[in-house]
N, C-alpha and C positions, 0 to 999 in steps of 0.2 A: 366887873368882868371876872370870869372864872380863870384861874391860872392853869396853864397846861401841866399835866402830870409828868414829872421827870423820873428817871430811874430805868431799871431793867424792865423789859416787857413781861407781861404776866405769862407764866407757863401754864400749860393745860394741867388740869387736875390729874389726868391719867395719861400714862405713856402709851403711844401707839405701837401695837404689835403687828408683825407681818402676818398676813393671813396664810393659813396652811395651804400647801399646794394639793391639788386634787390628784390622788394616786391612781385614779381609774377604778372602774368597777371590779376588775379582776384582782387587784391587789389591795382592795379595801379590807381592812381588818386583819391583814397578814403582816408579819414582820419580815424585814429584809434578811434573806439567807443566801449564802454563797453555795451554788450548786457544785457538788464534787466533780472533778474532771473525770471523764471516762478513762478507765484503766485499759491501756493497750493490751492486746493479746500477747501472751508470753512468746517471745521470739526464740527461734531455734538456736541453741548455742553454736557458735561458729568456732572452728579451730583457730588457734593463734596463727599468725602469719608465718613464723619460722617452721611450724609443723606442716602447714600447707605447702610451703616452698620445698621442704624436704621430701614430702610425699610426691610432689610433681617431679622432682629430680630422680627419685627412685623409679617412677614409672617410665621415665625416658631411658633408663639404662637398658643394655641388651639383656637377653634372657639368661645368658651364661655368666652374668656378673658374680654370682656367689662362688664360683670355682676359683678365680684368681684372688678374690677378696679373702676367702678363708685360707687359701694357701699362703698368702702374705701374712695373715694374722698368725698362722701356725709357725711360720719361720721366725717371726718376731718373738713369740713365746719361747720357742726352742733356744734362740740366741740368749734371751734373758735368763733362762734356766742355766745355760752353760756358763754365763758370767757370774750369777749370784749364788749358785749352789756350791757347797763346800766340796772339794775334791775328795774322792774315796780311793784308797789304796788296797791292794789285795796281794797276799803272799801265800804260797802253797808249799806244804811239806808232804812227802810221799813215804808210805810205809808198805812193804811188800811181805807177803806170806809165803813161806817155804815149808815143804813137807819133810818129815823125818825119814829114817831108813825104813821103818816098818809101816808107814802110812801110804795110802794110795796116791798116785800123782795128781789125780783130779780133786783131792780133798782141799788143797790150798785155795782153789778158786771159790769153792763154796764157803770156806771160813773167811775169806777176804770179804765176801758179800755180807756175812754176818757181822764182822767187826766194823765194817763201814756203817751199818745201821745203828750200832750201839755207841758210835763215836760221840753222839750228842745226848746220850742218856744221862740220868742224874748222877750216877756213880762216877762216870768219866768226867763230867763237868765239875763235880765236887773236888776231884783230884787235881784238875787242871787250873782251877780258879786261883789257887795259891801261887802258882808260877806266873799266871797271867796278871795277877794283882787287880782283879775286878770282880764284881758280883757275878754269881752264877747265872742269873737271868740275862744280864747284859752279855755275858760271854756266849751263851747259847744263841743269842740273836746275831752274833758276829761270826759264827762258824758254820760252814757247810762242807759236806763230804760228798765225794763222787767215787764210784767203783765202776769197773769195766767188766763186761761179761766174757771178755777174751783173755784177760790177764789178771793174776791175783795181786793187784796193786790197789792201794787206798790213797786217794788224794784228799788232803785236809787243807782247806783254804780259810784264812782269817782275813777279815776286812776291818778297816779303821780309817780315820781321817789323817792318821800319821803313819808313815812307812814302817818305822821301827816297831810300833805297837802291833801292826798287822802281822809282822813276822813273829813276834813273841806269842801272839794268840795261836797261830798255826803250830808252832813248835811245842807249846804247852799241851795242846790237845793231842798232838801226835805222840808225845811222850806218855800221856795217860793211856792211850790205846796200846802202845807198845808194852807198858808194864802190865796192864790187865790181860792182854793176850798171852804173854809169856808165863803168867802165873799158872795157867791151865795147859801149858804146852805139853806136859807129860801125859795128860789125859786125852788131848785131841790129836797129838802127833803133828801139829802144825805150829811153827814158830814164826814170830814177827821180827822183821829186821827194818832198821831205819835206812831207807833207800836214799833220801835226799832231804836236807834240812832247808827250811825257808829262810830267805834273806830279804832285807828291806827292798821293796821295789823302787825303781827310779822314776816311773811315770804313773800317774793315776789311771784308774780304770773307768772313772766317771766320764760321761760324754763331754767332748770339747765343744767350743762355740760353733765351729762349722758343722760338726756332726749333729749337734742339737738343732741347728737351723734346718739341716736337711731332713731330719726326722719330723720336725714340726711342720715343715712345708708339705711333706708327704701325707701326714695325718690330716692337715687342713684341706689338701686337695681331695683326699678320699671323702671327707665329710661334705665338701662342696659338690662332688659328684653324686653323692646320695641325695642331697637336697634337690639337685636337678632331676633326679629320677622320681622322687615322690611328689614334686610339685605338679599341679594340674597343667595339662598340655593345651587346654582350650584357651585361645587368645581372643580377647574381645576386640572387635573392630571399632575404630573410632569414627565419630561422625564427621571428622574433618576431611577424610579422604573420599567421602561420598559413597563408601561401600557398605555403610550400616548406620545404625542410630546409636552406637555405643553400647548396645546390649548383647551383641553377638548374633543377632537375628538378621536375616536378609532384608534388604529394604523392600517396602511395599510397592508393587508396580501399579500401573494405571488400572482402573476398573475395567473388566472385560466389557466390550461393546455388546449391546443387546441385539439379538438376531430377530428380525421380523418374522411373524408367523406366516406360513404359506397361505396363499389366497385360495379360497374355496369357491365352488360353483355359484353358491348363493350370492356371495359378494360380487362376483363378476357380472351376474345378471342384473344386480341393482345398479351397477355402474353403467351398463348399457341403456337401461331405462332412463337414467338421468341424462 
């Protein structure tokens, strides 16, 4: 008798492979590709939410809102200027012109006008800068002169952020005008006299906080009024109240009804025959 064979079962000579799937006639011979997603059309950029909210709030304000807003802003700026700006002081010295025995009485008035014009000239400033202890350019910027057509008097004013320095500037320039005018007094017949010396002022001439606020409010109110005048007066109606479509045009009414044509004799005879 033959013995049964023991051991592992015999393996096939070749491994079985799965049959390829049929890809269909339309995809035969083509590789798998991912189709690109369609690009959406460019969306219109929208304004940020805070900007839209602010624009809506501005539209709801009354028409005259620029007037109080600019007036308040001007008052605030004027108050800030009065608080932060350095105070300025002014002191004034007076010089009077008098005529001699042989001069005409009206000559003093004309020479007072002439001396007032040369008070800030180079020669006068060069003489006064030594007593004022400051450069000539700075001294000229801090001096102003005034004359009157009715009296032969010259007012020389010095300005500074310190009261004592303002008085020194005015007195130094007045002394220079006094000296230069009296040097030619024999030829002109007009002599200059020191009428009043400048003293340090007690209060500044710069605007205070209430004055600055008042001036700023008036300026802001004036600008606000000009804004109201130049802005367009056409107000667009909104679509919410039912009076328009938001473009300022009148709402479109119903279409006019068609009027039938008048009946003729031919049409009346046809109706009778029927």
